[in-house]
Every structure is written in structure tokens, then in C-alpha cells.
C-alpha positions in Angstrom: 0.3 0.1 0.2 1.8 3.0 -1.1 0.6 5.9 0.8 2.2 8.9 -1.4 2.5 9.9 -4.9 6.1 10.2 -4.6 8.8 8.8 -2.7 11.6 11.3 -1.8 14.4 12.4 0.2 16.1 15.2 2.4 15.6 18.7 1.1 19.1 20.2 1.6 17.4 24.1 1.3 15.2 26.2 3.6 12.1 26.3 2.3 10.0 29.6 2.6 6.5 29.1 3.9 3.8 31.6 3.5 1.6 33.6 6.4 5.1 32.7 8.5 3.3 29.6 9.6 5.3 26.9 11.2 5.8 23.6 10.0 5.8 20.8 11.9 6.0 17.1 11.9 4.4 15.0 14.5 4.6 10.8 15.0 1.7 9.6 13.6 -0.3 6.5 15.4 -3.5 4.1 14.4 -5.5 7.0 15.7 -4.5 8.8 12.5 -6.1 5.9 10.3 -9.0 7.6 9.2 -8.1 11.0 9.0 -5.1 9.1 6.0 -7.2 6.8 4.7 -9.2 9.8 3.6 -6.2 11.5 1.8 -4.8 8.5 0.6 -7.7 8.1 -1.8 -7.7 11.6 -2.2 -8.1 12.0 -6.7 -5.5 14.7 -6.0 -3.2 12.5 -4.0 -4.1 9.4 -6.6 -3.3 10.7 -9.4 0.9 11.2 -8.0 0.7 8.4 -6.2 3.2 5.3 -7.6 0.4 2.7 -7.5 -2.9 5.3 -8.6 -5.0 2.1 -6.9 -7.8 3.2 -3.9 -7.4 1.3 -1.0 -10.5 -0.4 1.3 -10.4 0.8 4.6 -9.5 -2.7 5.9 -6.3 -3.1 3.7 -5.7 0.7 5.1 -5.7 -0.4 8.8 -3.9 -3.4 8.1 -1.5 -1.0 6.6 -1.6 1.5 9.2 -1.1 -0.5 12.1 2.0 -2.6 10.9 3.7 0.5 9.6 3.3 2.5 13.1 5.0 -0.8 14.8 8.1 -0.9 12.5 10.8 0.4 14.0 12.6 0.7 10.7 9.6 3.3 9.3 8.7 6.8 10.5 5.9 8.2 9.8 4.8 11.6 10.3 1.6 14.2 10.2 2.7 17.1 7.9 1.0 19.7 10.3 1.0 23.8 9.2 0.4 25.9 12.5 -1.7 23.5 13.8 -3.6 22.2 10.5 -2.9 18.6 9.6 -1.4 19.2 6.1 -0.3 16.1 4.9 2.1 13.1 5.2 5.5 12.2 5.3 6.7 8.8 5.8 10.9 7.0 6.1 11.9 3.0 5.4 14.8 2.3 6.3 16.8 -0.7 4.8 19.8 -1.9 6.9 21.1 -4.2 4.3 21.5 -1.3 1.6 22.1 1.6 4.5 19.2 3.9 2.2 16.1 5.7 3.2 12.9 5.9 0.9 10.7 8.4 1.8 7.6 9.2 0.5 5.3 11.8 1.2 2.1 14.3 -0.1 0.6 17.2 1.0 -3.1 17.9 0.1 -4.3 20.0 -2.3 -5.0 23.1 -1.1 -1.7 23.4 0.9 0.7 22.8 -2.3 3.1 25.6 -3.1 3.6 26.9 0.2 7.1 25.3 0.3 5.5 23.4 3.1 6.3 19.7 2.2 10.0 20.8 1.3 10.6 22.2 5.2 8.7 18.9 6.2 11.1 16.9 4.1 14.3 19.1 5.7 13.2 18.7 9.7 12.3 14.6 8.6 15.0 14.1 7.3 17.2 15.4 10.2 15.2 12.6 12.0 16.4 10.2 9.5 20.2 10.7 10.5 19.5 10.8 14.2 17.9 7.7 13.8 19.6 5.4 11.1 22.7 5.1 9.9 21.4 5.4 6.6 23.9 6.8 4.2 21.4 7.8 1.2 17.9 9.0 1.5 16.1 7.9 -2.0 13.5 9.1 -4.0 11.1 7.4 -6.9 9.0 9.9 -8.7 6.3 9.3 -11.6 8.0 10.0 -14.6 4.6 12.1 -15.4 5.1 14.1 -12.0 6.6 17.2 -13.1 5.7 19.0 -10.8 7.5 16.3 -8.0 10.6 16.0 -9.9 11.5 19.6 -9.9 10.6 19.6 -6.1 13.5 16.9 -5.7 15.6 18.6 -7.6 15.4 22.3 -5.8 16.0 20.0 -2.5 19.3 19.4 -4.2 18.3 15.7 -5.4 21.0 14.2 -7.7 18.6 12.0 -10.9 20.4 9.0 -11.0 21.0 8.1 -15.0 20.9 3.9 -14.6 18.8 3.4 -11.1 19.0 -0.4 -10.0 16.3 -0.3 -8.4 13.3 2.0 -9.2 9.9 1.4 -10.6 8.7 1.0 -14.1 7.3 4.6 -14.9 9.3 6.1 -12.6 12.7 8.2 -12.0 15.4 8.2 -9.0 17.0 11.0 -7.3 19.1 10.8 -4.2 20.5 12.8 -1.5 23.6 11.7 0.5 24.6 12.0 4.3 26.1 15.3 4.7 29.6 14.5 6.6 
């Protein structure tokens, strides 16, 4: 079950958020399942997701319960001021010492730099929590806005990725020493 429209990694620059509302992250819990379910099946999010598949409530509940209890996954609710506006998820793989990130911001909150600021904060948590050497973004090849955002965030396009899903491009951001 893919909760996000694109898979992303750490953003290196400062994001400018309009109206001076602070962006914050809080760990998602099973109590967030209904909210995340509504977001996950929203047409705007679905259009940008890897699977583009509507999920059932039962499938979603199973997924949320697995994700919130997995020590190799960090899932955050993105908040702008006090409003929940999106989801940010990191999945760490110890064998490859890499993290794959999935993120989305609800349509009415896009274009304010919220996602970039959330990625910066979340990626700082990744570097603290895991010995990851890189964070990987798999972005749908038809998601030009997502690709532009990762480039703006300092990601490097991988020319011949070895583990990229079909119809996606891969961006990588490495740990700074």
C-alpha cells in the first residue's frame, strides 16, 4: 500500500513558507488511520501516487497498524500551524543503508514550501535515528512538479537506477559529513 504520490528524500535548502505559519511534524499513530485513509484515496493524491489504486478501509487499517509498529519506519503527520496537511514516511533498509521516503501535501496546501520544510525536518530525524548513507526518491516520470521539487531540494537524478519501479525516475540525497 503506497501512501504517497512520490518517493522523496532530504531537502537541503531552507523553504519559505507563506504567512509565517510554522511547519512541524508529529509521529503518526493508529488513531490517525481515518484521516490518512481519506487523504490516501483523495483524487489529487491518487493521481500522483505510485500505485494509483484506491485502497479499502480494511487494507488501509492493516497497513497503518503495521507501519506505526515497525521500528524501521518513521511516519509523520505534516502540520502547518496546527492544521494537519500531509504525510511524510521514511522506510529504512539496513542492508543497503538507505531510506526511501514517501510524501504528500494536500492540494489546497501545495505551493507554499510546506513539503520542502517537512522533508528537511524529517530527514534530520532520519540521520539521527538510522545509519543511513542516502535517502532515495522514486518519483513518477509523469509527475513533473514532484521531480522539480526534488531537484530544488538538492537531489541528484540517477541516470541508470538499479532498483527503480517502472514509470519512475530516481533521485538520491546523501548524508552530509
